[in-house]
C-alpha positions in Angstrom: -49.8 -13.9 -16.7 -50.4 -13.9 -13.1 -49.4 -10.8 -11.2 -45.8 -10.8 -9.5 -46.0 -11.2 -5.7 -42.4 -10.7 -5.0 -41.8 -7.4 -3.4 -38.3 -6.3 -4.7 -38.6 -3.0 -2.9 -39.5 -4.5 0.6 -36.5 -7.4 -0.1 -34.2 -4.3 -0.8 -34.9 -2.5 2.6 -34.8 -5.8 4.6 -31.3 -6.7 3.0 -30.2 -3.2 3.4 -30.9 -3.1 7.1 -30.0 -7.0 8.0 -26.8 -7.5 5.7 -23.5 -8.0 7.4 -21.1 -5.1 7.1 -17.9 -7.0 7.2 -16.8 -9.4 4.8 -13.8 -11.3 4.3 -12.1 -13.5 1.7 -9.7 -14.1 -1.0 -8.9 -12.4 -4.5 -6.8 -14.1 -7.1 -6.0 -12.8 -10.6 -6.7 -14.9 -13.3 -2.9 -14.5 -14.5 -1.9 -16.9 -11.8 -1.1 -14.5 -9.3 -0.9 -15.0 -5.7 -4.0 -15.8 -3.6 -4.5 -12.3 -1.7 -6.5 -11.9 1.6 -9.5 -9.3 1.5 -11.7 -7.5 3.7 -14.7 -5.4 2.6 -16.1 -2.9 5.0 -19.6 -1.8 3.9 -20.1 1.7 5.2 -23.7 2.5 4.0 -26.2 0.2 2.5 -29.1 2.4 1.3 -32.1 1.1 -0.5 -33.4 2.7 -3.7 -36.2 1.2 -5.2 -35.1 -2.3 -5.5 -31.5 -1.5 -5.6 -29.2 -1.2 -2.7 -26.4 1.5 -3.0 -23.1 -0.2 -1.3 -20.3 2.2 -0.5 -17.3 1.2 1.5 -13.5 0.1 1.8 -12.0 -3.0 0.1 -8.6 -4.1 1.1 -6.9 -6.4 -1.0 -3.6 -7.6 0.4 -2.0 -4.2 2.0 -4.0 -1.8 -0.4 -6.9 -0.4 0.7 -9.5 1.3 -1.9 -12.8 3.0 -1.9 -15.6 1.3 -3.5 -19.5 2.3 -4.6 -21.7 -0.6 -6.0 -25.3 -1.9 -6.5 -26.9 -5.0 -5.4 -30.2 -5.9 -6.9 -32.6 -7.1 -4.3 -34.7 -9.1 -6.9 -31.7 -10.6 -8.9 -28.9 -10.5 -6.3 -26.7 -9.2 -9.2 -23.8 -7.1 -7.8 -21.7 -4.2 -9.7 -19.0 -3.0 -7.4 -17.1 -0.3 -8.5 -13.2 0.4 -7.4 -12.6 4.5 -6.8 -9.1 5.9 -7.4 -6.1 4.3 -8.7 -4.9 2.3 -5.7 -6.1 -0.7 -7.0 -3.5 -0.5 -9.7 -1.1 -2.0 -7.0 -3.2 -5.5 -7.4 -3.7 -5.3 -10.7 -7.2 -3.5 -10.7 -7.4 -0.7 -13.4 -9.6 2.5 -12.9 -12.7 1.6 -15.0 -13.0 -2.1 -14.1 -15.6 -3.3 -12.0 -16.2 -6.6 -9.8 -19.7 -8.2 -11.1 -21.5 -11.1 -9.8 -24.7 -12.7 -9.5 -24.5 -14.3 -5.9 -24.5 -11.2 -4.0 -21.2 -10.4 -2.5 -19.8 -13.7 -2.2 -18.6 -14.6 -5.7 -17.6 -11.9 -8.3 -15.3 -11.5 -11.1 -13.2 -8.7 -11.8 -13.6 -7.2 -15.4 -11.2 -4.5 -16.6 -11.9 -1.9 -18.4 -10.2 -3.2 -21.6 -10.9 -6.5 -23.3 -7.1 -7.2 -23.0 -7.3 -6.7 -19.1 -6.6 -9.9 -17.0 -9.6 -10.6 -14.7 -10.1 -12.2 -11.3 -11.8 -13.9 -8.8 -13.3 -12.6 -5.5 -14.5 -14.9 -3.1 -16.0 -13.4 0.2 -17.8 -14.8 3.4 -19.7 -12.5 6.0 -17.0 -11.8 8.8 -15.3 -15.2 8.8 -11.4 -15.1 8.4 -9.8 -15.2 5.0 -10.4 -18.5 3.3 -7.4 -21.0 3.5 -5.1 -21.9 0.2 -6.9 -24.9 0.0 -10.4 -23.7 -1.2 -8.4 -21.8 -4.0 -7.7 -25.6 -5.9 -4.0 -25.1 -4.7 -3.2 -28.3 -2.6 -2.2 -27.2 1.1 -0.6 -30.8 2.0 0.4 -33.7 0.0 -2.9 -35.6 -1.3 -5.3 -32.6 -0.3 -6.9 -31.9 -3.6 -9.8 -29.6 -4.1 -11.8 -28.7 -7.1 -11.8 -25.1 -8.2 -15.1 -23.8 -9.5 -15.3 -22.2 -12.7 -16.0 -18.3 -13.0 
């Protein structure tokens, strides 16, 4: 077996220093709830080995909540925890988390219980919230988009 030439620790340091600090997008519960605008502000991104410790604030609709997460620089896997109970107003129970394998861009909400309804969080660096048409809901007659499976 050949030694691995990828340096995940160096990538973590680079990603932490270069990643955008402002993200925007949408969140929708799998319970067919409304599509809500989202803003994620990353206050700190600190490399720790091949991991990046993220701290910031997540605003879904009119509700803002603190978040803390880990981004794996080797695999781009993300675990983002919602801290506190303010997320309850938009259906995010304490103990749940956003998980994804595409960094911050596409994540699923996984509640703390098996019966908890999940959701989909889609983010783009610094871009305005995505229009409703990207969610699979037609924005006008004849305009159809294909909704990704998540």
